[in-house]
Each structure stands twice: as structure tokens, then as C-alpha cells.
N, C-alpha and C positions, 0 to 999 in steps of 0.2 A: 300846652301839649298833653298834659296828663288828663286822662278822663275818657270822654267818648271817642269812639273810632271815627276818622274822617272817611269820606268816600273815595279817597285817592287809590286804595288798594283793590277796590271792588272791580270785578272783571278780569284781573290778572290770572294768567295761569300760574298755578303754584308749583313749587319744586316736587311735590309729591302729596299724596293724600293723608289726612290725619296727622299722626306724629312725624311722618317723613318730610313734611314741609318746614319742620322748625330747625333752626341753627341754634346752638345753645353754647353758653360759656362766654365769660367776659372778653378773653382775648379774641375769640373767633368772631363775635358779634361787632366788637368794637374795631377791629382790623378791617372788617368788611365795611363799615360805616366810613372809617377814615379813608379808604382807597375810593370810595364814591362811584363804584363801577356797577356793583350788583346791589341795588338798593332794595332794602327789606320792605315788605308791605306794611308791616307793623311790628312793633317791639313791645314785649311784655316784660315788666321788671319788678323787682321786690326792692323797694327803696331802703329796706332796712339792712341788707347785705351789701349795699354799694357805698363806697366812700364819698365824701362830699365833692371831691375833685372829679371823680368818675362820673357821678351824677351831673355835674355842670357841663362836663364834655359831651356826654350823652345827649343831654337836653339841647345843647348847642348844634350837634350834628343832626339830630332829628329835625330840629327846625330849619336847617340848611337844606335837607333833602325832602322836607314836607312828609316825614314819617311819623304816623301816630304813636304815641306812647301810652301804654295801658299799665296803670299801676295795679299790682296784684300780690300774692303771697308766694313763699316758697313752695308750699305744698301744691298750689295751683300750677305753678311753673313746671313742677315735676310731673303733674298729671297731663299736661298738654305736650310736652316734649318727651315724655317717657324716660328722662334721664335725671338721676339725682345729683350729678355734678354740674347743674346748670349755673351755679355761681350767681344766681339772682338775675339773670339776663337771658332772654331768648328772643329769637327774631323769627317771624313768619317770612320765608322766602319765596319769591318767584322763580321761575325757570332760570336756570343759569344763562347768562349772555354770551354765548360762544362767539369768537371772533369771525369775521367774514373771510372765507376761504380765498378768493381771489384778491382781496385787499391784502391779506397777510403775505400770499405768494409774491405779489407785486412790490411789496416793501423790503423783501429779503435782499441782502447784499451778498456778494461771493465769498464773504468771510463770516456769514451768519451761521449759526448753530440751531439745528432743529432736531426734535425728538418726534419719532413716529411710533406710536403704541399700537401693536397689532392685536387688538381685542383683549385688554386685560379685564378680568372679572372681578378682582378683589378691590373694593373701594380703598382700602387701606394701602395697598401697594400702588394704587393710582395716586392717592394723595401724597405718598412718601416720595414718589417719583417727581411729582410737581414740586415738592419742597427742594429736592436736589436740582431740579431745572432752575429754578428761581436763583438758588444760592450760587450756582455756577454760571449764571449768565446766558442760559439758552433763550433764544429769540422767540421760538413757537414751539407748541406741542400740537400734533396732529393725531387724531383719534378717529376710528371708523364710527359712523352713524349708528350702526347696529353692531351687536355682539361685544359691546364694550361698556364698562361701568360708567354711568353718567356722572357728572359732577353732581354731588349730593352733600347733605350736612356732613356725613361721615368723610367724604372725600375733602371737603373744605377744612375740617378740623384737623385731619392727618397731615394736610399739606401745611399747617401752621399759618393759614392766611395767603399762601402762594397763589391760590386760585384767583386772587383779586388783582394779581400784577402780571400774570403770564397771559399771553395770547394763545388760547386753547381753541383749536379748530376742528370742527366735525368735517368729516369727508365721506361722501358716498362712495368713493371709489378710490382706496389708498394706492393702487397701481398707478392711476392716473395722477395722483398728488406726487407720487415719486417721481414720475417723469417730468412733471412741471418743476419740481425742485431741482432736477438735474439741469433743466434749461436755464435755471438761476445760477448756475455755476457750483451747485453743492455736490460733493461726493456722497454716495449711498453707501453706508456701513451697516452690516448686520451684526447683532450681538448673538452669538450662538455658542453652545458648548462644543459644537462640532467645527468652530470656525478654524481656518488655517493660518491665522495671523495674530501675534500677540499685540495688544493694544500699544504698548511701549515701542514696538518695532514700526509702527504705522505712522506716518506724518499727519498728525491731527491739527497742524497749525493753520490750515486753510478752512474754508467753510464745508460744514458736514451736515448731512442727515442721518442720524443714528436711529435704526430700527430695533425695537425691543419686543420680544415676542409674547404671545399668550402663555399663562403660567404653565398650562399643560401640553399645548401643541406646538409652541414656539412661534416662529415666523413662517408665514405661508410660503409654499415653494415658490409661487409666482412672484413673490416679493424678494426672496432670497436671490432668485435668479437675475434681478436687477442690480443687487449689490456690487460695488466695486471691490470690497473686500468683506470678508466675514471674520469678525474678531472674537477670539476666545480668551478669557481672563484665565491666567494660569492659576492652578489649584493643586494642592498637595495633600489634602485631607481624604477622608473616607466618603464623604457625601458626594454624590455625582454632579450637583450643579448648585449655583447660587439662586436664591430668590430674585424675582425679576426686579424688584425695587433696589435691592442691594447691588446687583449687577449695574443697573443704569446709574446709581450713584457713583460707583468706581469709575465707570467710563466717563461720566461728566467731569470727574475730578481729573482724570488723565488728559482730557482735552484741555482743561484749565491749566494743569501743571506744564504741558508742552507750551502753550501759548505763553505762560509767564516766563518759562526758561528761554524760549525763543526772543522774547522781549528783553530779557536781561542780557542776552549775548549781543543783541544789536546795539545796546547802550554802552557796551564796553568799548 
């Protein structure tokens, strides 16, 4: 597998142009390969920096998914991906395989948990939210097709690989998506600093769709009007609001806490 490029990757749309199409770092690249969903077009590696065990696993996975391995040097890896912390491993990525909207909607249960991100611009916020979503068992994440940071190498890295395991859905119309989620039995909850309900006071043990707003403008009015409750995380400090990723993580935890507490009570 090491040597000349195969034809397999030709003709694929890439994640971005030039340096933007590269995913770098051992954890990010290997976790993506292990998941087997977002298959790299090719992988470039510096054998001098990888352990024998990691090289063996890399070659095995690359062979399984028919991904060309290109031997190179550390300086060349830094040149092509633009990052010095590549750890001897970079992958040229195709566009991200978003989940099918209707298939995900149809698969949801009345006790499913969904996040709806209303146009997040910061890829690191987006990735951090995906990390929390995976850790706390969220079933799907809906994002608008436009006005939203796309899944990129930065999003993948800040999610610590969570992009490979979550159903991330692009929606041309979040309002219609919210209506469809409601028909699946999910309650719509908005996270806003002007909310009228404390998360701990709202029953989160049934299925919910939690809306998280844009970093600057929050949740659009037409989506807020669809919400069954508007949640506000209590704050006592001097700063007026929480970062979107932090707020989403807190609320995902609260959902999990209530579910676990309810489960413990039922077992008594």
C-alpha cells in the first residue's frame, strides 16, 4: 500500500481546497479510519514518527478500506496540511457524509434526544457540541444547510472524533424539521438567556429536541415560537451569557442526569 497513489480517490469532491481538505493528528486520523464511515481519499505518513503497532494498524485499516498510503517526511506533512502538530499522520478527506434527513426523522423514537443548531459559525464551538452530544447519548444533530459551519478538519478535531459516530443532518428548512420532530413525539426546547424555565425544573426524561442558537443572534424568532419551553441556565457571575458550546454541554448533562435519576428511582 505504500508508494504510488491508486485511482480510487480521483473524482471525489474534497472537504476543501489546498490545506483545508486535510485532517491531521494520530487520534483524529485513526479514529476516523476505525469508524469506517468517512473514508479518506489518501493518507500521507511519516514512518519515523509512528510506533510499530500504530503502523501495523494503519496499514491494516488502509487495506480494508482501500485507502492509498503515501510515505513522506514530517516537513512535507507540515507543508501540505499547514500544521506542525500533525504527529506524522495526515489524511486527505472527501466531503463529509451527512446523514439522510428523512431516514433519521423516521428512525427517531418518542424517547430520542436531538440537538438543533441554529447557525453556529465557530467550528470549534460546533466540534465541542458534537463531542458533548456523543458523550451524553444524543441521537442526532440537525444543522441548517446554509449559515452554519460545515463539518471540517477543525470540527472533526475539536469533536475528538465524535463526527464519526453521530448522525449529523443538514436541513434546508429548520422550521419544517422542527415540525417533523414534533410529529415524532419530541418536545421542542430552546436554550436562551431570556428563557422562562430552569432546566432542573423541566421534565427532561422524555424525548426532546433542544435548540441552540447562533453565537451572536441566538435562536431565530420563528423557531423560538415553536418551542414548548425556553430554558435558561442559572448564572450568578458578571458575564451575561454562556458560550454556546458550554451551554449545550450543560443541558446535555442535565438531560442525562434526569434520565439516570429517574431510572434509579424506578429500580428501587
